[in-house]
C-alpha positions as CSV (number, residue, x, y, z in Angstrom):
1,X,0.1,0.0,0.0
2,X,1.2,3.6,-1.0
3,X,1.2,6.3,1.1
4,X,-0.4,9.8,-0.2
5,X,2.4,12.4,-1.0
6,X,2.5,15.0,1.8
7,X,0.8,13.0,4.5
8,X,4.2,11.7,5.9
9,X,3.6,11.3,9.9
10,X,6.6,11.2,12.3
11,X,5.4,9.8,15.5
12,X,8.6,10.2,17.5
13,X,8.0,13.5,19.3
14,X,5.6,16.0,20.6
15,X,3.6,18.5,18.5
16,X,4.3,22.2,19.3
17,X,0.4,22.4,20.2
18,X,1.1,20.0,22.8
19,X,3.8,21.6,24.4
20,X,2.0,25.0,24.8
21,X,-0.9,23.2,26.2
22,X,1.1,21.5,28.9
23,X,3.3,24.8,29.8
24,X,-0.3,26.7,29.9
25,X,-1.8,23.8,32.1
26,X,1.3,23.8,34.4
27,X,1.5,27.6,34.9
28,X,-2.2,27.5,35.9
29,X,-1.4,24.9,38.6
30,X,1.6,26.4,39.6
31,X,-0.3,29.4,40.3
32,X,-3.0,27.6,42.4
33,X,-0.4,26.1,44.4
34,X,1.4,29.4,45.1
35,X,-2.0,31.1,46.2
36,X,-2.6,28.3,48.8
37,X,1.1,27.8,49.9
38,X,2.5,31.4,49.2
39,X,1.5,32.8,52.8
40,X,2.7,29.5,54.3
41,X,6.2,29.6,53.0
42,X,6.4,33.6,53.5
43,X,5.7,33.3,57.3
44,X,7.5,29.8,57.8
45,X,10.1,31.7,59.9
46,X,7.7,33.2,62.4
47,X,7.1,29.9,64.7
48,X,11.3,30.0,64.8
49,X,10.9,33.5,66.1
50,X,8.3,32.7,68.6
51,X,10.0,29.5,70.0
52,X,13.3,31.7,70.5
53,X,11.1,34.3,72.4
54,X,9.7,32.4,74.7
55,X,13.2,30.3,75.5
56,X,14.6,33.9,76.3
57,X,11.6,34.5,78.6
58,X,11.8,30.9,79.9
59,X,15.7,31.2,80.3
60,X,15.4,34.2,82.5
61,X,12.9,32.8,84.7
62,X,15.3,29.3,85.3
63,X,18.0,32.0,86.1
64,X,15.8,33.2,88.8
65,X,14.8,30.0,90.1
66,X,18.3,29.2,90.4
67,X,19.2,32.3,92.4
68,X,16.0,31.9,94.6
69,X,17.1,28.1,95.7
70,X,20.7,29.7,96.5
71,X,19.2,32.4,98.5
72,X,16.9,29.6,100.3
73,X,20.3,28.1,101.8
74,X,22.2,31.4,102.3
75,X,19.8,34.1,103.4
76,X,17.8,34.5,106.8
77,X,15.1,36.5,104.6
78,X,15.3,34.6,101.0
79,X,12.0,35.7,99.7
80,X,12.3,39.3,100.4
81,X,16.2,39.3,99.3
82,X,15.2,37.4,96.3
83,X,12.7,40.1,95.3
84,X,15.5,42.6,95.3
85,X,17.5,40.6,92.9
86,X,14.6,40.0,90.7
87,X,13.7,43.7,90.5
88,X,17.5,44.8,90.3
89,X,18.4,41.5,88.1
90,X,18.0,43.5,84.3
91,X,20.8,45.8,84.9
92,X,23.9,44.4,83.4
93,X,26.0,45.8,86.0
94,X,24.4,44.3,89.0
95,X,25.1,40.7,90.6
96,X,23.0,38.4,89.5
97,X,22.3,39.3,86.2
98,X,19.3,37.4,84.8
99,X,18.9,39.3,81.3
100,X,17.1,42.0,79.5
101,X,13.6,42.0,80.5
102,X,10.7,43.8,82.3
103,X,9.3,42.7,85.6
104,X,6.2,43.0,88.2
105,X,6.3,41.6,91.3
106,X,3.6,41.2,93.9
107,X,3.1,39.8,97.1
108,X,0.0,37.6,97.0
109,X,-2.2,35.0,99.0
110,X,-4.8,33.1,97.5
111,X,-8.4,33.8,99.1
112,X,-9.6,30.5,100.9
113,X,-13.4,30.6,99.8
114,X,-12.6,31.6,96.2
115,X,-9.3,30.3,95.2
116,X,-8.5,33.9,93.8
117,X,-5.4,35.4,94.3
118,X,-5.4,38.8,96.2
119,X,-2.7,41.4,97.4
120,X,-1.0,39.9,100.7
121,X,-0.8,43.0,103.0
122,X,0.8,41.0,105.9
123,X,4.2,42.1,107.0
124,X,5.6,38.6,106.2
125,X,4.2,37.3,103.0
126,X,4.6,33.7,101.9
127,X,4.0,34.1,98.1
128,X,5.9,36.2,95.5
129,X,4.4,36.6,92.1
130,X,6.8,37.4,89.6
131,X,5.9,38.5,86.0
132,X,8.8,38.8,83.5
133,X,8.3,40.2,79.9
134,X,11.1,39.9,77.5
135,X,10.4,40.4,73.8
136,X,6.9,40.6,74.0
137,X,6.4,37.2,75.6
138,X,5.0,37.0,79.4
139,X,6.2,34.5,81.6
140,X,4.7,34.2,85.4
141,X,6.2,32.2,88.3
142,X,5.1,31.8,91.9
143,X,8.0,31.7,94.6
144,X,7.0,30.3,98.2
145,X,8.7,30.1,101.4
């Protein structure tokens, strides 16, 4: 059987139309994928910074906890001396230096009937509430006698 002249088929490659359609479909799918994944990829660093900031605040509290344990062994008034260290512990020339933070300290007690905290006006309080803020992260700890 003879082939008609001008109708020679070459089945070994892609036509230009197939290549163009494939590129268009791939670009549309890539655009959709970027729309869904774009914000996740762009903000993927934020959890790392949040963890680092939280770790910094926790490290400051751990240093304070260590100092309080030392005060319990060495000081006749450990909670009062510890409060002084906490208030002044963010000044780099002081000893101990816990780090760069802002702090709020309060003497508190817990109401026996409601369980809520309230200020402790007694001359010898038993609970010190320390709230440390470091890089917009807040950590609160209670220190007791």
